[in-house]
C-alpha positions as CSV (number, residue, x, y, z in Angstrom):
1,X,20.3,78.7,92.8
2,X,17.2,77.6,90.9
3,X,16.0,75.7,94.0
4,X,16.7,78.7,96.3
5,X,15.0,81.3,94.2
6,X,12.0,79.2,93.0
7,X,8.9,81.3,93.6
8,X,5.6,79.8,94.9
9,X,2.6,79.7,92.5
10,X,-1.1,79.3,93.0
11,X,-0.7,75.6,92.6
12,X,2.1,73.2,93.6
13,X,4.7,72.6,90.9
14,X,7.9,70.6,90.4
15,X,11.5,71.3,89.6
16,X,13.0,68.1,88.2
17,X,16.6,66.9,88.7
18,X,17.5,63.5,87.3
19,X,16.1,59.9,87.4
20,X,13.0,60.7,89.4
21,X,14.4,63.2,91.9
22,X,12.5,66.5,92.0
23,X,11.7,69.5,94.3
24,X,8.0,70.2,94.9
25,X,7.2,73.9,95.6
26,X,4.0,74.5,97.5
27,X,1.8,77.7,97.3
28,X,2.9,78.7,100.9
29,X,6.6,78.6,99.8
30,X,7.6,75.3,101.4
31,X,9.9,73.1,99.3
32,X,10.1,69.3,99.6
33,X,12.5,66.8,98.0
34,X,10.7,63.8,96.5
35,X,11.8,60.7,94.6
36,X,9.4,58.7,92.3
37,X,10.2,55.1,91.7
38,X,8.6,51.8,90.9
39,X,8.8,48.8,93.2
40,X,7.5,45.4,92.0
41,X,5.5,47.3,89.3
42,X,3.9,49.8,91.6
43,X,4.6,53.5,91.5
44,X,5.8,55.0,94.8
45,X,7.1,58.3,96.2
46,X,9.9,58.6,98.7
47,X,10.0,61.7,100.9
48,X,13.6,62.8,101.2
49,X,13.4,66.0,103.2
50,X,12.8,69.8,103.2
51,X,14.9,72.3,101.3
52,X,17.1,74.1,102.3
53,X,17.6,71.8,105.4
54,X,18.5,69.1,102.9
55,X,20.7,70.5,100.1
56,X,20.6,69.4,96.5
57,X,23.8,67.5,97.1
58,X,22.4,65.7,100.1
59,X,19.2,64.9,98.3
60,X,21.1,63.3,95.4
61,X,23.1,61.2,97.9
62,X,19.9,60.0,99.7
63,X,18.3,59.3,96.3
64,X,21.3,57.2,95.3
65,X,21.0,55.2,98.6
66,X,17.3,54.6,97.8
67,X,18.2,53.3,94.4
68,X,20.7,50.8,95.9
69,X,18.0,49.7,98.3
70,X,15.6,49.1,95.4
71,X,18.3,47.1,93.5
72,X,18.6,44.9,96.7
73,X,14.9,44.3,96.6
74,X,14.1,46.5,99.7
75,X,11.5,49.2,99.6
76,X,13.3,52.5,100.8
77,X,10.1,53.8,102.3
78,X,9.9,50.8,104.5
79,X,13.5,51.3,105.6
80,X,12.8,54.9,106.4
81,X,9.7,54.1,108.5
82,X,11.7,51.4,110.3
83,X,14.6,53.9,111.0
84,X,12.1,56.4,112.5
85,X,10.4,53.8,114.6
86,X,13.8,52.5,115.9
87,X,14.9,56.1,116.7
88,X,11.7,56.7,118.6
89,X,12.1,53.4,120.4
90,X,15.7,54.1,121.4
91,X,14.8,57.5,122.7
92,X,12.3,55.9,125.0
93,X,14.8,53.3,126.3
94,X,16.1,55.4,129.1
95,X,18.3,53.9,131.8
96,X,15.5,54.3,134.4
97,X,13.0,52.6,132.1
98,X,15.2,49.6,131.4
99,X,16.4,49.4,135.0
100,X,12.8,49.2,136.3
101,X,12.0,46.6,133.6
102,X,15.0,44.6,134.7
103,X,14.0,44.9,138.3
104,X,10.5,43.8,137.6
105,X,11.7,40.8,135.5
106,X,13.8,39.4,138.3
107,X,11.7,40.6,141.2
108,X,10.2,37.1,142.0
109,X,13.7,35.5,142.1
110,X,14.8,37.8,144.9
111,X,13.6,38.2,148.5
112,X,11.3,41.1,148.9
113,X,13.9,42.8,151.2
114,X,16.6,42.4,148.6
115,X,14.4,43.7,145.7
116,X,13.4,46.7,147.8
117,X,17.0,47.4,148.6
118,X,18.0,47.4,144.9
119,X,15.3,49.7,143.6
120,X,15.9,52.1,146.6
121,X,19.6,52.4,145.8
122,X,18.9,53.0,142.1
123,X,16.3,55.6,143.0
124,X,18.6,57.4,145.4
125,X,21.9,57.3,143.5
126,X,21.5,56.4,139.8
127,X,18.2,57.7,138.5
128,X,18.7,61.3,139.5
129,X,21.9,61.5,137.4
130,X,21.7,59.0,134.6
131,X,18.0,57.9,134.7
132,X,16.8,60.1,131.8
133,X,19.6,59.2,129.4
134,X,18.6,56.9,126.5
135,X,20.9,53.9,126.6
136,X,22.4,54.7,123.2
137,X,23.5,58.1,124.5
138,X,25.1,56.9,127.7
139,X,28.9,56.6,127.8
140,X,31.3,55.1,130.4
141,X,32.5,58.6,131.3
142,X,28.9,59.7,132.2
143,X,28.4,56.6,134.3
144,X,31.8,57.1,136.0
145,X,31.0,60.7,136.9
146,X,27.8,59.5,138.6
147,X,29.6,56.7,140.5
148,X,32.4,59.0,141.7
149,X,29.8,61.4,143.1
150,X,28.6,58.6,145.3
151,X,32.1,57.4,146.1
152,X,33.0,60.7,147.9
153,X,30.7,59.9,150.8
154,X,29.9,56.2,150.4
155,X,32.6,54.1,148.7
156,X,30.9,50.8,149.3
157,X,27.6,52.0,148.1
158,X,29.3,53.2,144.9
159,X,30.6,49.7,144.2
160,X,27.1,48.2,144.8
161,X,25.5,50.7,142.4
162,X,28.2,49.8,139.8
163,X,27.2,46.2,140.1
164,X,23.5,47.0,139.7
165,X,24.2,49.2,136.7
166,X,26.2,46.4,135.2
167,X,23.3,44.0,135.6
168,X,21.0,46.5,133.9
169,X,23.3,46.9,130.9
170,X,23.7,43.1,130.6
171,X,19.9,42.8,130.5
172,X,19.7,45.5,127.9
173,X,22.3,43.7,125.8
174,X,20.4,40.4,126.1
175,X,17.2,42.0,125.0
176,X,18.8,43.6,121.9
177,X,18.9,47.2,123.1
178,X,22.6,47.6,123.8
179,X,25.8,46.2,122.3
180,X,27.8,45.8,125.5
181,X,28.1,46.5,129.2
182,X,29.1,50.1,129.6
183,X,30.5,49.6,133.1
184,X,33.2,47.2,131.9
185,X,36.5,48.3,133.5
186,X,35.1,51.1,135.6
187,X,35.8,49.4,138.9
188,X,39.5,50.1,138.3
189,X,38.8,53.8,138.4
190,X,37.6,53.7,142.1
191,X,40.0,54.7,144.8
192,X,41.3,51.9,147.0
193,X,39.9,51.7,150.5
194,X,39.8,49.3,153.3
195,X,36.3,48.1,154.2
196,X,35.9,48.5,158.0
197,X,33.6,47.0,160.6
198,X,30.8,48.6,162.5
199,X,32.1,50.6,165.4
200,X,31.7,48.7,168.7
201,X,33.2,49.1,172.1
202,X,35.3,46.5,173.9
203,X,33.6,44.4,176.6
204,X,35.8,46.2,179.1
205,X,33.9,49.4,178.3
206,X,30.5,47.8,179.0
207,X,30.0,49.3,182.5
208,X,30.4,52.8,181.2
209,X,28.0,52.2,178.4
210,X,25.4,50.6,180.7
211,X,25.6,53.5,183.1
212,X,25.1,56.0,180.2
213,X,22.0,54.0,179.0
214,X,20.5,53.8,182.4
215,X,21.1,57.4,183.5
216,X,19.8,58.7,180.1
217,X,21.7,61.9,180.6
218,X,21.5,62.4,176.8
219,X,17.7,62.9,177.3
220,X,16.7,60.4,174.6
221,X,13.0,59.8,174.3
222,X,11.8,57.1,176.6
223,X,10.9,54.9,173.6
224,X,14.4,55.4,172.2
225,X,16.0,54.5,175.5
226,X,13.9,51.4,175.7
227,X,14.8,50.4,172.2
228,X,18.5,50.6,173.1
229,X,17.9,48.5,176.2
230,X,16.0,45.9,174.2
231,X,18.8,45.9,171.6
232,X,21.2,45.3,174.4
233,X,19.3,42.3,175.8
234,X,18.4,40.7,172.4
235,X,21.3,41.9,170.1
236,X,19.2,41.5,167.0
237,X,19.9,43.6,163.9
238,X,18.7,47.2,164.1
239,X,16.3,46.7,161.2
240,X,14.8,43.7,162.9
241,X,14.3,45.7,166.1
242,X,12.7,48.8,164.7
243,X,10.3,46.8,162.5
244,X,9.2,44.6,165.3
245,X,5.5,44.2,165.8
246,X,3.6,43.4,169.0
247,X,2.0,40.3,167.2
248,X,5.5,38.8,167.2
249,X,5.9,38.8,171.0
250,X,4.7,35.8,173.0
251,X,4.8,36.9,176.6
252,X,3.5,33.6,177.9
253,X,6.4,31.7,176.3
254,X,9.0,34.5,176.7
255,X,9.7,34.3,173.0
256,X,10.0,36.8,170.1
257,X,9.5,35.2,166.7
258,X,10.9,37.3,163.8
259,X,9.4,36.2,160.5
260,X,11.7,35.1,157.7
261,X,10.9,38.0,155.4
262,X,12.5,40.4,157.8
263,X,15.6,38.3,158.4
264,X,18.9,38.7,156.5
265,X,19.0,34.9,155.9
266,X,15.3,34.6,155.0
267,X,14.7,32.1,157.9
268,X,12.4,32.6,160.8
269,X,14.4,33.5,163.9
270,X,13.5,32.8,167.5
271,X,14.7,35.2,170.2
272,X,14.3,33.9,173.8
273,X,13.4,36.8,176.0
274,X,15.2,37.1,179.3
275,X,13.4,38.4,182.4
276,X,15.2,41.8,181.8
277,X,14.0,41.9,178.2
278,X,10.4,41.1,179.3
279,X,10.7,44.0,181.8
280,X,11.6,46.4,179.0
281,X,8.7,45.1,176.9
282,X,6.2,45.6,179.7
283,X,7.4,49.1,180.2
284,X,7.3,49.7,176.5
285,X,3.8,48.2,176.3
286,X,2.4,51.1,178.4
287,X,3.8,53.5,175.7
288,X,3.1,51.8,172.4
289,X,0.9,48.8,173.1
290,X,-2.0,50.3,171.2
291,X,0.2,50.6,168.0
292,X,1.2,47.9,165.5
293,X,4.9,48.5,166.0
294,X,6.9,48.2,169.2
295,X,8.8,51.4,168.2
296,X,6.5,53.5,166.0
297,X,7.8,56.7,164.4
298,X,6.8,59.7,166.6
299,X,5.6,62.0,163.7
300,X,4.2,59.0,161.7
301,X,3.0,56.5,164.2
302,X,1.7,54.0,161.6
303,X,5.3,53.5,160.5
304,X,8.3,52.2,162.4
305,X,10.9,54.7,163.7
306,X,13.9,55.6,161.6
307,X,16.9,53.3,161.5
308,X,19.1,56.4,162.4
309,X,17.3,57.0,165.7
310,X,19.4,54.6,167.8
311,X,22.6,55.8,166.1
312,X,21.8,59.4,166.8
313,X,21.0,58.6,170.5
314,X,24.4,56.9,170.9
315,X,26.1,59.9,169.4
316,X,24.4,62.2,172.0
317,X,25.6,59.8,174.7
318,X,29.2,60.4,173.6
319,X,29.7,57.3,171.5
320,X,30.1,58.8,168.1
321,X,32.4,56.5,166.0
322,X,32.7,54.3,169.0
323,X,29.4,52.4,169.0
324,X,26.6,51.6,166.6
325,X,23.4,49.6,166.8
326,X,25.1,46.8,165.0
327,X,27.9,47.0,167.6
328,X,25.6,45.5,170.2
329,X,25.9,42.2,168.3
330,X,29.7,42.0,169.0
331,X,29.3,42.1,172.8
332,X,27.6,38.8,173.4
333,X,30.3,36.9,171.5
334,X,33.0,38.4,173.7
335,X,31.1,38.0,177.0
336,X,29.7,34.6,176.1
337,X,33.0,33.0,175.1
338,X,35.4,34.8,177.4
339,X,33.3,35.2,180.6
340,X,30.3,32.8,180.5
341,X,32.2,30.0,178.7
342,X,29.6,29.3,176.1
343,X,30.6,27.5,172.8
344,X,30.7,29.7,169.7
345,X,28.0,27.8,167.8
346,X,25.4,28.5,170.4
347,X,26.0,32.3,170.4
348,X,26.4,32.2,166.6
349,X,22.9,30.6,166.1
350,X,21.4,33.3,168.4
351,X,23.1,35.9,166.2
352,X,21.3,34.3,163.3
353,X,24.6,33.9,161.4
354,X,24.6,31.4,158.4
355,X,26.9,28.4,158.6
356,X,30.2,29.2,156.8
357,X,30.3,26.3,154.3
358,X,27.8,25.1,151.8
359,X,27.9,21.7,153.4
360,X,27.0,23.1,156.8
361,X,24.2,25.2,155.3
362,X,22.8,22.1,153.7
363,X,23.0,19.7,156.7
364,X,23.5,21.6,159.9
365,X,19.9,22.4,161.0
366,X,20.6,22.3,164.8
367,X,19.0,25.3,166.6
368,X,20.4,24.8,170.2
369,X,17.3,26.5,171.5
370,X,17.5,25.2,175.1
371,X,21.2,26.4,175.3
372,X,20.3,29.7,173.7
373,X,17.5,30.3,176.3
374,X,20.0,29.7,179.1
375,X,22.6,31.9,177.5
376,X,20.2,34.8,177.0
377,X,19.3,34.9,180.7
378,X,22.8,34.5,181.9
379,X,24.0,37.2,179.5
380,X,21.3,39.6,180.8
381,X,22.2,38.7,184.4
382,X,25.8,39.5,183.7
383,X,25.0,42.9,182.2
384,X,23.0,43.7,185.4
385,X,25.9,42.7,187.6
386,X,28.1,45.3,185.8
387,X,25.9,48.1,187.1
388,X,25.6,46.8,190.6
389,X,22.0,45.5,190.3
390,X,21.0,42.2,191.5
391,X,20.2,39.4,189.1
392,X,16.4,39.5,188.5
393,X,15.9,35.9,189.4
394,X,13.2,37.0,191.8
395,X,11.1,38.2,188.9
396,X,7.6,37.0,189.8
397,X,5.3,36.3,186.9
398,X,1.6,35.6,187.1
399,X,-0.8,35.0,184.3
400,X,-3.8,37.3,183.9
401,X,-6.6,37.7,181.4
402,X,-5.7,39.0,178.0
403,X,-7.7,42.2,178.4
404,X,-5.1,43.5,180.8
405,X,-3.0,44.5,177.7
406,X,-5.6,44.0,174.9
407,X,-3.2,41.6,173.1
408,X,-5.6,38.8,172.2
409,X,-3.6,36.3,174.2
410,X,-2.4,35.7,177.8
411,X,-0.2,38.4,179.1
412,X,1.8,38.8,182.3
413,X,2.0,41.1,185.3
414,X,5.3,41.2,187.0
415,X,7.1,42.4,190.0
416,X,10.8,42.9,190.4
417,X,12.1,42.3,193.9
418,X,15.0,44.7,194.4
C-alpha cells in the first residue's frame, strides 16, 4: 500500500525495503525498483523494473536471484544485459533469415540450378507462412500446418520443402540457435500417395498426335507450334528447350550444344540435329533470329517463354492428362528399341540419362555420337512416315555467307524436295 500511494515530490526520493532493495519515486510520478550492491569492492545499482508492473513480491524475488548471482561471483547487471541481447538476437533469428543464411553458406557446393531451385521453393511455399517466425517461437504444429497446405495440391513438393526445412533447422542447431530439428517425425503425418510418371501417349497414338501438331487446329502461336515440333525431333527436357539460345546452334555441323549449367546432370550435352530439326530451326530463325533465345517470351522478349506454354498448348490440342512436354522423351525409347532396333544405351545417352551404377558413372565415358547422329535422323524420318510425308533425304543444303542470318558464323539455305 505504501508503494501504491507514495506521492511524487519536487525531488526524487526512495522507499527502502530490506538489504539494499528500494523504490525510487520520481517527480513525474514514475516508480522504479532498484537494488544497490557491491561487487569486487565497487558500488553498483541493479535496475529491477517499474512499479506496479513489477510488484513488491516480484521485486524481492528478483533481488534474491541477484544476490545468489553475486555469491557465485557473477555480476547480475552483466547477466541482465546478456539476457536482453540474447532476447533481441533470438527475435531477429527468423526462419527466413536463417534459411537464407544456410542457402548462402552452401551455395557454392551446389550447382547454380539446384541452388536456384531451393531458394525458389522456399520463397514460394515456406517464407510466406513461417518465414517471419523467430526460430524459438516455431513449433512442429506450425510447420506441419504450412506443409499440409502445400500437400493439398502438390504432395511431392510438400515432401521436398520438408527436407529443406529440416536442413535449415539442422544448420541452426549446429550454429547454436536451436536445440533440435523441429521437423523430426513430421513425414509420418503426410498422406500416402503413389508417385506417378509424366503423362505420355503410347507410340501407337503417334500418328494422331503428329496430325494435331501439323494441323495446328488448336491455333497455338507459330513459335509455340515450332517449339513442340523441335521438342518432338530432339526430345530434350522442356527447361533445356525453352532456355535454348541461338549461340548454341551450329548449323554448319548440324549440332546443338547445351552447356553443362543447364543440364540436369551438369554435363555438356550434344544434340545432333536431323534435317527435319534444321528445317524447324530455319523457320524459327525468321521469327526470333534477332533475339537471344530461340523461344523468347512474347510479353517479355528478353526472357525465355514460360515452361507452361507447351503444356497449355497440348491441353488445347486435347491432350490434357495424356501428354506433357516431358512425355516426348518416352517416345524415342519405344520407337528406337521396338521399331528401329537401336540398343538401349545409344538412346539413353541421347536422353542424357546418367549411368545407373556408381561404377558406370566413374568409368563409362562413351558418347556413341556417330550412332546417335544416325538414330536422330532415322527417328525423324520415321515420324515423317507416320503422317504420309516422304523422308527428307532430298534436303539440299548449301553454305552461304554468315550475313544471310546475321549469326556470326556460316549458315545454311535449304530446299525441301517434296
